[in-house]
N, C-alpha and C positions, 0 to 999 in steps of 0.2 A: 318554692313555697315556704311560708313560715308557719311552723307549728310551735312557736315559742310561747303559746299558752300552756304548753306542757312544761312543768318546772324543770325536767330533765333535758329539755331541748332549748332552754332560754340562755341568753348570755349571762355569765357569772357576775357581771357588774350591775345586774339588776338587784342583786341580793339586798343592799341597804335601802333601797327605794320603797316609798309607801306603795302597797299593792291594793289592799281591799280593806274597807271598814264598814261597819254597821253602827247602830245606836249603842252597842255594848263593847265593841272591840275594834282594833285597828292592827293590821299585820303588814309587815314588810314582805317583800318577795321571799327572803330566806325563812321567815317565820311561817309564811303560807306553805312552802315546800315542806318544812318539818311537820306541820299539821297534816298535810296530805300523806306523807309517809306513815305517821302514827295511825291515821285512819285506815289506810290500806292494809296494815298489819292486822287490824281488828276485823276488817271485811274478809281477809284471807282466812282468818280463824273461824269465820262463819260460813265458809264454803265458797266464797267468791274466787273464781279462777278465770283464765282466759276464755272469753265467749259467754260468761255469765251476764246477768243483767241485775243492776242495782237500781231499785226504785227509791225516789227521794220525794217525800211529800212534806214540804216545809214552806212557810212564808219566806220572803226574801230575807236572808241572813247569811253571814259568812260561812256557816257550817253547810249551807246547800252547795256552795261552790267547792268547799273542801271535800264533801262526800262524792261529788261528781268527778272531780279530778282524781280522787283516791280510787274510784272504779277504773278510770283510765290507767292508773299506775299498774293495775293488775290485768291490763288488756281486756277488761270487762266494759260493757256499755252501761250508760246511765239512762233512766227514764224519768224525767221530772214530772211531778203530778200536781194537779191543782189542789192546794191545801184546803179548799172549801168543798172538796168532793164528799158526797154521801158514801157510805159503805158500799152501796150497790155500784156506784160509778167507779170508785176505786177498785172494786173487785174485778171489773171488766178489764181495766188497764193492767192490774197485776197479773191476772190469768193470761191474758193475750201476750204480754211481753215475756212471761216465764220468769219474772223476777224471783231471785233467790233470797234477797234481803230487802226489807223496807226501812229506810231511815226517816224517822217521823217525830213530831211532837204531839201526835194525837194519842189519846189514851183508849178511845173506844176500839174494841176488836173489829177486825175484818174477817169474816168467815172464810176459812180455807186459804188464808193469806200466807205469805212467806214468813220467814223469821223476821222479827221486828227488832230494830235497833233504835231505842229511844235516843233522840238527839242529845239529851242531857248526859248520855253515857258514851257519846262519841269520843274516842280517845284523843287526847291532845298531845300526849308525849309518847314517843317510842318506848317499847319495853325491850328493844333489842332482839325481837323475835327473828329478825332477818327477813328481807324481801329479795326476790330475784332482781338481778340488774334490770333496769327499765329498758324495754324494747317494744316500741310501738311501731306497728305496720300501718301504713296509710290506708290499707284496705280494712283495718280493724273497724267494727261497728263502734261508734262513739256515742250516738244519741239515738233514742227511740222517742220521737216527738209525736204525740197523739193529736190528730186533727180535731177541730172543734165539734165535728159530728153533725153538721148542718144538713147532711144528706143521709143520715143513718148513724150507727154506732161508730164511734171514733176509730180511725185506722192509724196503725203505727207507722210513721214515716222513718225509714231506716236511713241514717246519715253516718257516713264514714268520717275518719279523720282527714281523708283526702278532700271530702266535702267541706268540712270545717276550715281546714287550712286554706282551701281555695277561696272560700267566702271571706275569711279574715284578710287575705291578701287583697281581694277585690275592693272590699269596703275601706280598708286601711289606705290604699293608694288613691281611691276616689276622694276620700274625706281629708287625706293629709294628716291623719292621726299620728302623733309622735309620743315620745316619752314625756313631753311636757304637758300632755293632755290629761284631763281628769273628767270622767264621766259620772254624772249624777243619775243613778238608775232608779226608776220608779215603776217600770213595767214589770209584770210577774215573770219570775225566772223559770216557770214552766213553759214559756213561750220562747221560740228560737230567736226571735228579735232581740230580747233582752239578753240571752245567752251570747249571741254573736256580736251584735253591734255595740252593746254596752259593756261586755265583759272581755270576751276573747280578743277583740280588736285592740282595745287599749293594753291589755296584758301582753300582746305580741310585741308592742312598742316600748314596754316598760312604763306605761302610764298607770294611772290609779283609778279605782272604782269605789264610789260611795253608794251603799245599798239603803233604799227606803223601803219600808214594809208596805206602805199604803200612800195614796195620793190625797192630799187636801191642798187646795190652791194657796192658801196663806202659808201653811207649813212648807210647802214646796218652795215658795218665794223666800221664806226665812232660811231654808237650807241652802239655797243658792247664795245668799248674802254671807252665810256663815262658813260654808265649805269651799266656795270660790271655784266651782266646776267650770270647765271650758266648753262642754257640750252635754246634751242629753237627746234621748230619742223618746218620742211620745206618740199617742194617738190623737186624732182631731179633737175628740172630746176634752182631753187635757188642755189643749191650746185654747178651746172655747172658755173653759173655766178660769184659766189664767188671765185671758183678756178681760173677763167679767170682774175678776178680783182687782186687777190693776185699775180698771175704769172706775171701780167702786171705792178706790183710794187706798188699797192695800200697799204697804211699803214694799218697794221693789228695787234692789240693787242688783242689776243683771249685767254689770260692766265686765265680769269675768268671762261671760259666755261668748264664744266666737261663732258658734253655729249650733243649729238644732236640726233634728230629723223628724219627719212626720210619716207615718205609714200605718199598716194594718187595716185601714178603712179609708174610704174616699173623703177628703177634706171638703166641707161646704165651700161653695164659691165665695171668694173674698175673704175667708177666715185667715189664711196664712199671710196675705198681703196686709191685713189689718194688724195681725200680730207682729210681723216684721217691723212695721212702722212704729208700733207702740213699744217694742222691746229693743229694737236697735241692733239685731243680728239676723243673718239669713236663716230661714226655716225651709228646708228642701223636702219636698214630697217625693217619696219613692214607692216602689211597687214590688211585691214578691210574695212567695208562698213558702210554707214550711218544707214543701217538696223541692224547692230550690235553695234550701238552706238559708232562707230569710229574704234576700233582696236580689232583684234582677235588673231594676232600672232606678234611677234617681235623677232628679233635676240638679244640675251643676251648682256648686257653691260659688265658683269663681267664673261662671259663664251665664248664658241666658237661661233664665228660669221661665218657662212658659206656663202661665196660670191654666189650670184645667188639665195639664199633662202630668204624667208621672215620670218624666224625664227620659234620658238616653240609657242604652244598655250599659251596665257595669263592665269594666275591662274584662275580656275573656269570655263574655257571654254573647250569644246570638239570639235576637228576638225576631220571630217571623209572624206573620198573620196568615192563617190557613183557612181555606175554603172547606166545606163539608166533605168534598171529594179527595181531600188531602193535598191539593195543590197550594203552593204558596202564592198569595195575592200581592199585587203591586201597591205602591205608595198610595194612601188615600182610600183604600178599600177596607171594608169592615169585615171582620172574621175572628176566628179563635186565636188567641195569643198562645204561641208555642215557644219553647225555650230549649236551648242547648248550651252546655258548658259543664265544667268539671265540678260545678256546685250542685248539679242535679242529683237528687236522691238515688239510692240503690234500688228502691222499690218500697212497697207496702208489706209490712211483716205478716207473714202467714196468709198472704192474699194475692196469689199469682194472677187471678183474673183481673182485679183492680190495677195491679202493676202492669199487665199487658195493655190494658186500656189507656193507662197514663203515659207509658214509655214505649209501647210496641213498635212504633215506627221510627224510633230514634230521637223523637222530640218529646219534651214534657208538655202534655196537654193541660192547660191551666183551667179550662172551663170558663175563662173570661173572654169577652167580646171586646176587641180593641181596634185602634187605627194607628198606623205609623205615618207621620208627616214626611215631607221632603228632607227635613234635617235629622230624621231618626228618632224624634220624640214620640213617645207612645201615649195614647189617650185611651183610657179604659171606658168602654161604653156601658157594659153591664155584665152580669153573669149569665152564661147561657141558660142556666136553670132558673134564673129570675125572670127571664124574658116572659112577657105576658102576650098570649096569642088571643086577640079579640076578633072574633069573626073572621079568622084567617089573616089578620093583619098583625105583624110583629111590633110590639111596643116595649121600648127599653125603659124600665123604672128610673134609671139614673137621670135620664132627661127631665122627667117630671120632678124628681127630688131636687134637681138644680133650680128649677123655676120656683118651687116651694121655698127652698132655702134663701132665695133672693127677697122674699117678703120680709120686712123689717121685724115683724112680730115673731117670726119662726126661728127657733134655735136649732132644731134638727127635723129632718123629714125622712120618712121611709114609705116606699110604694111597693105594694104587692098585688098579685092577681086574686080577685075574689070570684068564686064560682058563679056562673050565670047560665040558666037553662037554655036560653036562646043563642048567646054569643060564645059560650064556652068559658070565657073569662072576661072580666071588666076591671077597670082600675080602681083600687082603694088605697087611700093614703092615711098615714098616721103622722102627726106633727107634734113636737114638743115645744111649748111656749113658756116664756117666764111668767106671763100674766094671761091665764086662760080667759079673763073677762075682756082682754083687749082685742080679741079677734073671734070670728065665728066662721062656721063652715061655709056659708054662703059668700062671705068676702073672700075666703081663700079660693073657692071655686071660680069666682070672678077674676081673681088674679091669675089663675092658671088659664082661663079662657082667653085672656089678653095675649098670652104667649104660646099657647099650644093648639094643635088641631082638636077639633071636638072629641074625637075618639080617645084622646090622651087625657082629657079632663077627668079627674076622679069622680066616680059616682058617689063616693062617700069619703069624708075626711074627719077622722077622729082626733080630737084635741086632747093630748096627755100632758102630765107634768114632766114626764121623761120617757124616752124610748127604751125598751128593754135592751140589755146588752149581754153578749156571751162573755166568757172569762177573759178574752183577749181584746175586748173593747169594741168589737164589731156589733152593729145593730142586729138584734136576734130576730131575723125575719121568720124562722119557723114558729116562734111564739106568736107573732103577729098573725101569721096565717091560721094558727090554731084558734086565736081570738075570733077571727072572721068566721071560721068553721063553726064555732060554738054559737056565735050570733045568728048564723044562718039556720042551724038546727033549732035554735030557740024560736026563730020565726016561723 
C-alpha cells in the first residue's frame, strides 16, 4: 500500500517537483513538506496531539491541504468543513467531531467553538520548536467526513490511513496516474472525492495538483488551456455546463487532457457520450460513497464503457447485490448494493447504532438499489429511500428521470414521491430547462406516457430554471420534497 501522500513517506526524489498550486502560490514537494512541519508546530502549541481533531473551514486553497497534512503529522485527524456553512451548521460538526482547533478564514464567531486559528496566521516557516519523529499508524483516524445529511443531521464518516492508502492504490492503478499527471481540481475539498481522486492519488505518484476555488465554465476552459492538466474529476452538472459553453463558442484547447472522471451523481443519458465526442477524451462514470472512501466502481478508460452503468469494481473491492433477507442475489437481479474492501470506513463517529446498521454483517450497506450484469458492470437503479410506493407498487424515480432527460428541452430532471390520500404516494417531477417557454407540463407528460406505464407518469411536473443542489453537487431532493409538502399544505 502506498501512503506517499504523507511527506515523510514519499520518495526523496519528489522534492524538486511541482506539488500544488492555487491562484496565489505554487509549492514544490519540498516546500509543501516544510510548510506542513511549520503548521504542525503551531497546531501542537494549540494543544493538538495524537487522537485530536483539527477542523478546517476554507475554500479550495493550498493552506487547506497544508493544515490537513499538518494534523496527520501529529497523528491527529482532520475534518474539512463546508466554507459556506452557517454558524449553526458549523457548530454541529465542530461539536460532534470534538475538534480542538478550527483553521478558517471566517471572522464571525461560532458559539462554544474550539480555538480558532485564522488562516492568515498559519505558520509558513518553522520556529525550530521541534516535532516528534513522524510515526503514522495505518489504523490512525485520518479524516472525519460528514455526510450531506439527506436523511437527518450529518454523520461523521471515520476514515483511517489504511482506508486512504487503499483507495489511493485502487484509484491510482485503475486510472494509471503517474508522476507525469497533473490534476485540475474544482470540486470542493470538504468532499472526499476531491481529497482522494484529485489530491492524494497524484501526490502518491509525484504528480501535481492545481486548485480552483470555484467553477465557471469559461474560466475552467481557460485554466485548462493555461495550466495544461492531464485529468480532472467533476460532477455531471459541470460536464453539462462545459458542453454548453463549448457549443456556444467558448475557446477550448483541451489537448492536454487524457481522461476525466464523473461521479457524485448519476449522469443524464447521453451527456457523457456527447461530451466525449466534443472534447476528445474519455470520461468515465464511477460510483462510490464517503463510507467507502470515495469510489467503488468505475467504467474502464481502456476497456468497454457501458452507457448507463457505473462500471466494474475497483481492484480489491467486492460488490454484491443483496436481498432484504441478507442473501446475495444472482446476476441480473435487483437489490441493495453492498461492498467489501479495505476502503470501507471504520464506522460513524459517536453513532454505534448507525454503524451497526451499515456494517453489522460485514458488508457496507449503501442504501442504493442496483443490478450486476454478466460482465460485472453495476447499474444503479435508485436509492432505497427514494423509491416511491404507489398503491403497493414500487416505482424507481431514476427510470422516470432517464425518460425526462431524454427530452431535448430538458437539462436536468428529478422525481420524488408526493403524498396522496388514496395511493400513499404518487409521482411528482421537477425539470430544469434552458428556455421555460419552450416546453410545458402537458408536453412533458405526453413524452413520459410514450415511454412509461401509466402509474409512472408524473401527476405534476414543475418547470424550474435550475434544480436545487447540495454542497457536493447532488440534486437536493429533500428540498424538493419540502416544496411539495408546502404546496400540499397550501392547497
